MOPAC internal coordinates of N, CA, C and O (Angstrom, degrees):
PM7 1SCF
backbone

  N    0.0000 0     0.00 0     0.00 0    0    0    0
  C    1.4397 1     0.00 0     0.00 0    1    0    0
  C    1.5251 1   108.58 1     0.00 0    2    1    0
  O    1.2310 1   120.76 1   -40.69 1    3    2    1
  N    1.2963 1   116.15 1   139.31 1    3    2    1
  C    1.4561 1   119.21 1   179.74 1    5    3    2
  C    1.5250 1   110.41 1   -80.74 1    6    5    3
  O    1.2310 1   121.12 1   -22.27 1    7    6    5
  N    1.2956 1   115.46 1   157.73 1    7    6    5
  C    1.4604 1   121.01 1   179.05 1    9    7    6
  C    1.5271 1   109.75 1   -75.40 1   10    9    7
  O    1.2310 1   120.69 1   -24.06 1   11   10    9
  N    1.3084 1   116.28 1   155.94 1   11   10    9
  C    1.4560 1   120.87 1   177.25 1   13   11   10
  C    1.5296 1   108.97 1  -139.56 1   14   13   11
  O    1.2310 1   120.95 1   -14.05 1   15   14   13
  N    1.3075 1   115.80 1   165.95 1   15   14   13
  C    1.4552 1   120.11 1   176.58 1   17   15   14
  C    1.5210 1   108.53 1   -67.40 1   18   17   15
  O    1.2310 1   119.59 1   -55.90 1   19   18   17
  N    1.3312 1   118.38 1   124.10 1   19   18   17
  C    1.4566 1   120.20 1  -178.17 1   21   19   18
  C    1.5353 1   111.80 1   -61.18 1   22   21   19
  O    1.2310 1   120.88 1   -33.44 1   23   22   21
  N    1.3226 1   115.93 1   146.56 1   23   22   21
  C    1.4580 1   121.46 1   176.89 1   25   23   22
  C    1.5109 1   110.39 1   -77.99 1   26   25   23
  O    1.2310 1   119.08 1    -3.18 1   27   26   25
  N    1.2821 1   119.35 1   176.82 1   27   26   25
  C    1.4583 1   123.26 1     5.21 1   29   27   26
  C    1.5263 1   111.87 1   -79.26 1   30   29   27
  O    1.2310 1   121.81 1   -25.00 1   31   30   29
  N    1.3185 1   114.14 1   155.00 1   31   30   29
  C    1.4580 1   121.71 1   174.61 1   33   31   30
  C    1.5165 1   107.88 1  -111.60 1   34   33   31
  O    1.2310 1   120.50 1   -26.73 1   35   34   33
  N    1.3151 1   116.66 1   153.27 1   35   34   33
  C    1.4596 1   122.13 1  -177.09 1   37   35   34
  C    1.5202 1   110.46 1  -131.48 1   38   37   35
  O    1.2310 1   121.16 1   -33.20 1   39   38   37
  N    1.3184 1   115.38 1   146.80 1   39   38   37
  C    1.4616 1   121.84 1   177.42 1   41   39   38
  C    1.5175 1   108.85 1   -97.66 1   42   41   39
  O    1.2310 1   120.47 1   -54.24 1   43   42   41
  N    1.3146 1   116.71 1   125.76 1   43   42   41
  C    1.4542 1   121.90 1   175.42 1   45   43   42
  C    1.5252 1   108.09 1   -87.33 1   46   45   43
  O    1.2310 1   120.40 1   -56.46 1   47   46   45
  N    1.3026 1   116.84 1   123.54 1   47   46   45
  C    1.4643 1   121.75 1  -174.32 1   49   47   46
  C    1.5275 1   110.24 1  -107.05 1   50   49   47
  O    1.2310 1   120.46 1  -134.54 1   51   50   49
  N    1.3252 1   116.72 1    45.46 1   51   50   49
  C    1.4577 1   119.69 1  -171.41 1   53   51   50
  C    1.5170 1   114.71 1  -105.40 1   54   53   51
  O    1.2310 1   119.60 1   177.67 1   55   54   53
  N    1.3388 1   118.37 1    -2.33 1   55   54   53
  C    1.4580 1   119.08 1  -177.75 1   57   55   54
  C    1.5177 1   109.98 1  -155.50 1   58   57   55
  O    1.2310 1   120.47 1     9.65 1   59   58   57
  N    1.3322 1   116.72 1  -170.35 1   59   58   57
  C    1.4603 1   121.70 1   179.92 1   61   59   58
  C    1.5177 1   112.35 1   -72.90 1   62   61   59
  O    1.2310 1   120.16 1   169.21 1   63   62   61
  N    1.2975 1   117.30 1   -10.79 1   63   62   61
  C    1.4556 1   119.86 1  -179.92 1   65   63   62
  C    1.5107 1   108.78 1  -115.69 1   66   65   63
  O    1.2310 1   120.80 1   -16.82 1   67   66   65
  N    1.2919 1   116.08 1   163.18 1   67   66   65
  C    1.4543 1   120.60 1  -179.33 1   69   67   66
  C    1.5078 1   110.48 1  -107.93 1   70   69   67
  O    1.2310 1   120.74 1   -57.46 1   71   70   69
  N    1.2954 1   116.20 1   122.54 1   71   70   69
  C    1.4578 1   121.82 1   176.82 1   73   71   70
  C    1.5176 1   107.37 1  -109.39 1   74   73   71
  O    1.2310 1   120.67 1   -55.73 1   75   74   73
  N    1.3262 1   116.32 1   124.27 1   75   74   73
  C    1.4546 1   121.35 1  -179.89 1   77   75   74
  C    1.5236 1   107.30 1  -103.00 1   78   77   75
  O    1.2310 1   120.90 1   -59.54 1   79   78   77
  N    1.3442 1   115.88 1   120.46 1   79   78   77
  C    1.4631 1   120.97 1  -174.58 1   81   79   78
  C    1.5265 1   110.57 1  -128.56 1   82   81   79
  O    1.2310 1   121.16 1    -4.80 1   83   82   81
  N    1.3190 1   115.38 1   175.20 1   83   82   81
  C    1.4635 1   121.51 1   179.61 1   85   83   82
  C    1.5231 1   112.43 1   -90.98 1   86   85   83
  O    1.2310 1   120.05 1  -178.29 1   87   86   85
  N    1.3349 1   117.51 1     1.71 1   87   86   85
  C    1.4705 1   120.89 1   178.13 1   89   87   86
  C    1.5281 1   109.54 1  -130.04 1   90   89   87
  O    1.2310 1   119.82 1   -37.67 1   91   90   89
  N    1.3412 1   117.96 1   142.33 1   91   90   89
  C    1.4608 1   119.97 1  -177.43 1   93   91   90
  C    1.5192 1   114.68 1   -67.84 1   94   93   91
  O    1.2310 1   120.01 1   163.83 1   95   94   93
  N    1.3412 1   117.59 1   -16.17 1   95   94   93
  C    1.4648 1   119.99 1   179.91 1   97   95   94
  C    1.5270 1   112.48 1   -85.73 1   98   97   95
  O    1.2310 1   120.31 1  -175.99 1   99   98   97
  N    1.3371 1   117.02 1     4.01 1   99   98   97
  C    1.4582 1   120.50 1   178.41 1  101   99   98
  C    1.5146 1   113.69 1    89.86 1  102  101   99
  O    1.2310 1   120.47 1   174.38 1  103  102  101
  N    1.3192 1   116.71 1    -5.62 1  103  102  101
  C    1.4609 1   120.43 1   177.44 1  105  103  102
  C    1.5256 1   108.35 1   -97.55 1  106  105  103
  O    1.2310 1   119.92 1     6.27 1  107  106  105
  N    1.2882 1   117.76 1  -173.73 1  107  106  105
  C    1.4516 1   120.93 1  -178.12 1  109  107  106
  C    1.5157 1   110.58 1    92.84 1  110  109  107
  O    1.2310 1   121.26 1    13.88 1  111  110  109
  N    1.2987 1   115.19 1  -166.12 1  111  110  109
  C    1.4574 1   122.00 1  -178.18 1  113  111  110
  C    1.5303 1   109.92 1   -70.74 1  114  113  111
  O    1.2310 1   120.26 1   -51.81 1  115  114  113
  N    1.3320 1   117.10 1   128.19 1  115  114  113
  C    1.4631 1   120.95 1   176.33 1  117  115  114
  C    1.5205 1   108.02 1   -81.35 1  118  117  115
  O    1.2310 1   120.72 1   -59.49 1  119  118  117
  N    1.3236 1   116.23 1   120.51 1  119  118  117
  C    1.4602 1   122.61 1  -179.17 1  121  119  118
  C    1.5216 1   110.31 1   -87.14 1  122  121  119
  O    1.2310 1   120.56 1   137.99 1  123  122  121
  N    1.3347 1   116.54 1   -42.01 1  123  122  121
  C    1.4646 1   121.53 1  -178.49 1  125  123  122
  C    1.5170 1   109.40 1  -162.85 1  126  125  123
  O    1.2310 1   120.72 1   -14.62 1  127  126  125
  N    1.3225 1   116.23 1   165.38 1  127  126  125
  C    1.4518 1   122.68 1   173.31 1  129  127  126
  C    1.5213 1   108.31 1  -131.65 1  130  129  127
  O    1.2310 1   120.81 1   -41.91 1  131  130  129
  N    1.3080 1   116.05 1   138.09 1  131  130  129
  C    1.4632 1   121.64 1   174.82 1  133  131  130
  C    1.5228 1   106.66 1  -115.31 1  134  133  131
  O    1.2310 1   120.14 1   -62.04 1  135  134  133
  N    1.3034 1   117.33 1   117.96 1  135  134  133
  C    1.4568 1   121.51 1  -177.46 1  137  135  134
  C    1.5144 1   111.20 1  -112.05 1  138  137  135
  O    1.2310 1   121.12 1   -32.54 1  139  138  137
  N    1.3373 1   115.46 1   147.46 1  139  138  137
  C    1.4570 1   119.77 1   171.29 1  141  139  138
  C    1.5205 1   108.17 1   -66.65 1  142  141  139
  O    1.2310 1   120.10 1   -33.99 1  143  142  141
  N    1.3325 1   117.41 1   146.01 1  143  142  141
  C    1.4601 1   118.50 1   177.46 1  145  143  142
  C    1.5281 1   110.25 1   -65.06 1  146  145  143
  O    1.2310 1   120.38 1   -30.92 1  147  146  145
  N    1.3203 1   116.88 1   149.08 1  147  146  145
  C    1.4650 1   119.04 1   179.61 1  149  147  146
  C    1.5230 1   111.36 1   -68.77 1  150  149  147
  O    1.2310 1   121.13 1   -26.05 1  151  150  149
  N    1.3169 1   115.44 1   153.95 1  151  150  149
  C    1.4617 1   121.39 1   179.89 1  153  151  150
  C    1.5155 1   111.95 1   -83.29 1  154  153  151
  O    1.2310 1   119.63 1   171.91 1  155  154  153
  N    1.3035 1   118.31 1    -8.09 1  155  154  153
  C    1.4636 1   121.79 1  -173.37 1  157  155  154
  C    1.5149 1   111.09 1    94.61 1  158  157  155
  O    1.2310 1   120.82 1   172.87 1  159  158  157
  N    1.3066 1   116.05 1    -7.13 1  159  158  157
  C    1.4646 1   121.54 1   179.14 1  161  159  158
  C    1.5166 1   110.96 1  -109.74 1  162  161  159
  O    1.2310 1   120.71 1  -165.40 1  163  162  161
  N    1.3279 1   116.26 1    14.60 1  163  162  161
  C    1.4559 1   120.21 1   178.11 1  165  163  162
  C    1.5117 1   114.30 1    84.93 1  166  165  163
  O    1.2310 1   119.96 1  -171.63 1  167  166  165
  N    1.3306 1   117.68 1     8.37 1  167  166  165
  C    1.4601 1   119.73 1   178.94 1  169  167  166
  C    1.5232 1   109.29 1  -126.91 1  170  169  167
  O    1.2310 1   120.80 1   -14.21 1  171  170  169
  N    1.3259 1   116.08 1   165.79 1  171  170  169
  C    1.4498 1   120.58 1   179.40 1  173  171  170
  C    1.5275 1   110.15 1   -79.27 1  174  173  171
  O    1.2310 1   120.63 1   -28.90 1  175  174  173
  N    1.3075 1   116.40 1   151.10 1  175  174  173
  C    1.4560 1   122.39 1  -177.30 1  177  175  174
  C    1.5288 1   110.18 1   -79.70 1  178  177  175
  O    1.2310 1   119.33 1   -70.10 1  179  178  177
  N    1.3305 1   118.89 1   109.90 1  179  178  177
  C    1.4653 1   120.48 1  -177.54 1  181  179  178
  C    1.5268 1   112.80 1   -66.68 1  182  181  179
  O    1.2310 1   119.74 1   159.82 1  183  182  181
  N    1.3247 1   118.09 1   -20.18 1  183  182  181
  C    1.4597 1   121.04 1   178.61 1  185  183  182
  C    1.5221 1   112.30 1   -73.94 1  186  185  183
  O    1.2310 1   120.19 1   166.77 1  187  186  185
  N    1.3252 1   117.24 1   -13.23 1  187  186  185
  C    1.4696 1   120.85 1  -177.81 1  189  187  186
  C    1.5225 1   112.27 1  -108.72 1  190  189  187
  O    1.2310 1   119.60 1  -166.20 1  191  190  189
  N    1.3252 1   118.38 1    13.80 1  191  190  189
  C    1.4625 1   122.34 1  -176.67 1  193  191  190
  C    1.5259 1   110.99 1   -60.93 1  194  193  191
  O    1.2310 1   119.91 1   131.83 1  195  194  193
  N    1.3334 1   117.78 1   -48.17 1  195  194  193
  C    1.4678 1   120.00 1  -177.37 1  197  195  194
  C    1.5239 1   111.13 1   -64.52 1  198  197  195
  O    1.2310 1   120.21 1   142.22 1  199  198  197
  N    1.3252 1   117.21 1   -37.78 1  199  198  197
  C    1.4679 1   120.77 1   176.17 1  201  199  198
  C    1.5212 1   110.72 1   -62.55 1  202  201  199
  O    1.2310 1   120.48 1   137.25 1  203  202  201
  N    1.3153 1   116.70 1   -42.75 1  203  202  201
  C    1.4571 1   121.23 1   179.60 1  205  203  202
  C    1.5224 1   111.13 1   -63.52 1  206  205  203
  O    1.2310 1   120.58 1   136.89 1  207  206  205
  N    1.3297 1   116.51 1   -43.11 1  207  206  205
  C    1.4715 1   119.93 1   179.24 1  209  207  206
  C    1.5297 1   110.68 1   -66.42 1  210  209  207
  O    1.2310 1   120.12 1   142.65 1  211  210  209
  N    1.3271 1   117.37 1   -37.35 1  211  210  209
  C    1.4676 1   120.54 1   177.14 1  213  211  210
  C    1.5260 1   110.50 1   -63.83 1  214  213  211
  O    1.2310 1   120.40 1   137.53 1  215  214  213
  N    1.3307 1   116.83 1   -42.47 1  215  214  213
  C    1.4667 1   120.63 1   177.06 1  217  215  214
  C    1.5230 1   110.38 1   -60.74 1  218  217  215
  O    1.2310 1   120.25 1   139.11 1  219  218  217
  N    1.3188 1   117.13 1   -40.89 1  219  218  217
  C    1.4652 1   120.74 1   179.30 1  221  219  218
  C    1.5289 1   110.90 1   -64.35 1  222  221  219
  O    1.2310 1   120.26 1   141.88 1  223  222  221
  N    1.3356 1   117.10 1   -38.12 1  223  222  221
  C    1.4675 1   119.66 1   178.79 1  225  223  222
  C    1.5260 1   111.22 1   -65.73 1  226  225  223
  O    1.2310 1   120.07 1   141.96 1  227  226  225
  N    1.3306 1   117.47 1   -38.04 1  227  226  225
  C    1.4677 1   120.66 1   177.67 1  229  227  226
  C    1.5286 1   110.10 1   -65.00 1  230  229  227
  O    1.2310 1   120.59 1   135.99 1  231  230  229
  N    1.3278 1   116.48 1   -44.01 1  231  230  229
  C    1.4643 1   120.08 1   178.85 1  233  231  230
  C    1.5323 1   109.78 1   -62.11 1  234  233  231
  O    1.2310 1   120.17 1   137.19 1  235  234  233
  N    1.3432 1   117.27 1   -42.81 1  235  234  233
  C    1.4616 1   120.55 1  -179.45 1  237  235  234
  C    1.5222 1   111.71 1   -63.30 1  238  237  235
  O    1.2310 1   119.97 1   151.71 1  239  238  237
  N    1.3226 1   117.67 1   -28.29 1  239  238  237
  C    1.4704 1   121.70 1  -179.52 1  241  239  238
  C    1.5299 1   112.45 1   -82.06 1  242  241  239
  O    1.2310 1   119.39 1   175.18 1  243  242  241
  N    1.3163 1   118.77 1    -4.82 1  243  242  241
  C    1.4668 1   122.43 1  -174.43 1  245  243  242
  C    1.5320 1   113.91 1   -53.34 1  246  245  243
  O    1.2310 1   118.26 1   134.27 1  247  246  245
  N    1.3323 1   120.92 1   -45.73 1  247  246  245
  C    1.4756 1   118.59 1   179.45 1  249  247  246
  C    1.5264 1   112.54 1   -60.86 1  250  249  247
  O    1.2310 1   120.18 1   139.80 1  251  250  249
  N    1.3342 1   117.27 1   -40.20 1  251  250  249
  C    1.4620 1   120.27 1   178.69 1  253  251  250
  C    1.5285 1   110.93 1   -68.16 1  254  253  251
  O    1.2310 1   120.31 1   140.32 1  255  254  253
  N    1.3262 1   117.02 1   -39.68 1  255  254  253
  C    1.4655 1   120.77 1   178.01 1  257  255  254
  C    1.5285 1   110.69 1   -64.27 1  258  257  255
  O    1.2310 1   120.07 1   139.69 1  259  258  257
  N    1.3278 1   117.48 1   -40.31 1  259  258  257
  C    1.4649 1   121.22 1   177.93 1  261  259  258
  C    1.5319 1   110.57 1   -63.34 1  262  261  259
  O    1.2310 1   120.17 1   137.12 1  263  262  261
  N    1.3177 1   117.27 1   -42.88 1  263  262  261
  C    1.4723 1   120.47 1   179.09 1  265  263  262
  C    1.5290 1   110.74 1   -63.20 1  266  265  263
  O    1.2310 1   120.17 1   138.35 1  267  266  265
  N    1.3270 1   117.29 1   -41.65 1  267  266  265
  C    1.4670 1   120.71 1   178.75 1  269  267  266
  C    1.5231 1   110.99 1   -64.71 1  270  269  267
  O    1.2310 1   120.20 1   138.28 1  271  270  269
  N    1.3139 1   117.23 1   -41.72 1  271  270  269
  C    1.4644 1   121.30 1   178.84 1  273  271  270
  C    1.5258 1   110.95 1   -63.57 1  274  273  271
  O    1.2310 1   120.28 1   137.69 1  275  274  273
  N    1.3294 1   117.07 1   -42.31 1  275  274  273
  C    1.4655 1   120.12 1   178.11 1  277  275  274
  C    1.5240 1   110.99 1   -63.11 1  278  277  275
  O    1.2310 1   120.23 1   140.40 1  279  278  277
  N    1.3422 1   117.17 1   -39.60 1  279  278  277
  C    1.4630 1   120.77 1   178.85 1  281  279  278
  C    1.5260 1   110.76 1   -65.87 1  282  281  279
  O    1.2310 1   120.18 1   138.28 1  283  282  281
  N    1.3299 1   117.25 1   -41.72 1  283  282  281
  C    1.4675 1   120.80 1   178.46 1  285  283  282
  C    1.5214 1   110.66 1   -64.31 1  286  285  283
  O    1.2310 1   120.60 1   138.82 1  287  286  285
  N    1.3106 1   116.45 1   -41.18 1  287  286  285
  C    1.4604 1   121.17 1  -179.80 1  289  287  286
  C    1.5261 1   110.14 1   -64.76 1  290  289  287
  O    1.2310 1   120.71 1   137.72 1  291  290  289
  N    1.3358 1   116.24 1   -42.28 1  291  290  289
  C    1.4681 1   120.52 1   179.23 1  293  291  290
  C    1.5214 1   110.56 1   -63.64 1  294  293  291
  O    1.2310 1   120.13 1   138.48 1  295  294  293
  N    1.3272 1   117.36 1   -41.52 1  295  294  293
  C    1.4619 1   120.70 1   177.79 1  297  295  294
  C    1.5275 1   111.13 1   -63.19 1  298  297  295
  O    1.2310 1   120.35 1   138.54 1  299  298  297
  N    1.3242 1   116.94 1   -41.46 1  299  298  297
  C    1.4675 1   120.92 1  -178.92 1  301  299  298
  C    1.5226 1   110.39 1   -64.77 1  302  301  299
  O    1.2310 1   120.22 1   145.24 1  303  302  301
  N    1.2954 1   117.18 1   -34.76 1  303  302  301
  C    1.4662 1   120.72 1  -178.94 1  305  303  302
  C    1.5213 1   112.38 1   -74.29 1  306  305  303
  O    1.2310 1   119.84 1   166.39 1  307  306  305
  N    1.3172 1   117.91 1   -13.61 1  307  306  305
  C    1.4590 1   122.08 1   177.25 1  309  307  306
  C    1.5269 1   112.58 1   -95.71 1  310  309  307
  O    1.2310 1   120.37 1  -166.81 1  311  310  309
  N    1.3386 1   116.90 1    13.19 1  311  310  309
  C    1.4611 1   120.95 1  -174.75 1  313  311  310
  C    1.5339 1   113.20 1   -82.50 1  314  313  311
  O    1.2310 1   119.62 1   168.52 1  315  314  313
  N    1.2706 1   118.32 1   -11.48 1  315  314  313
  C    1.4659 1   119.47 1   178.58 1  317  315  314
  C    1.5169 1   112.95 1   125.24 1  318  317  315
  O    1.2310 1   121.09 1     2.93 1  319  318  317
  N    1.3356 1   115.52 1  -177.07 1  319  318  317
  C    1.4595 1   120.03 1  -173.88 1  321  319  318
  C    1.5273 1   114.80 1   -69.84 1  322  321  319
  O    1.2310 1   119.52 1   164.10 1  323  322  321
  N    1.3335 1   118.52 1   -15.90 1  323  322  321
  C    1.4550 1   120.73 1  -179.31 1  325  323  322
  C    1.5280 1   113.01 1   -84.37 1  326  325  323
  O    1.2310 1   120.10 1   172.24 1  327  326  325
  N    1.3260 1   117.40 1    -7.76 1  327  326  325
  C    1.4523 1   121.42 1   179.29 1  329  327  326
  C    1.5183 1   108.44 1  -100.47 1  330  329  327
  O    1.2310 1   120.75 1   -55.33 1  331  330  329
  N    1.3194 1   116.16 1   124.67 1  331  330  329
  C    1.4721 1   121.27 1  -178.66 1  333  331  330
  C    1.5299 1   109.19 1  -109.13 1  334  333  331
  O    1.2310 1   120.83 1   -61.63 1  335  334  333
  N    1.3113 1   116.03 1   118.37 1  335  334  333
  C    1.4680 1   121.08 1  -179.05 1  337  335  334
  C    1.5194 1   109.97 1  -104.03 1  338  337  335
  O    1.2310 1   120.10 1   180.00 1  339  338  337

């Protein structure tokens, strides 16, 4: 598995695009950006703003989701000899 920027990550909700950073104020290391698809006219599609922000929130939750998945996997592996991990 490749290394990643340690969490927590935060979604900046200040524009039509989603910027995922290491600080809740939108500053710090930029982890990722989620942009609305272009309209073909060189601008972002305003009808897709909420979708873009939702995508950014999912990306920002990735470290927490990874930790939960690892905990679930560890619990499953402690279930006994009939569970194969």
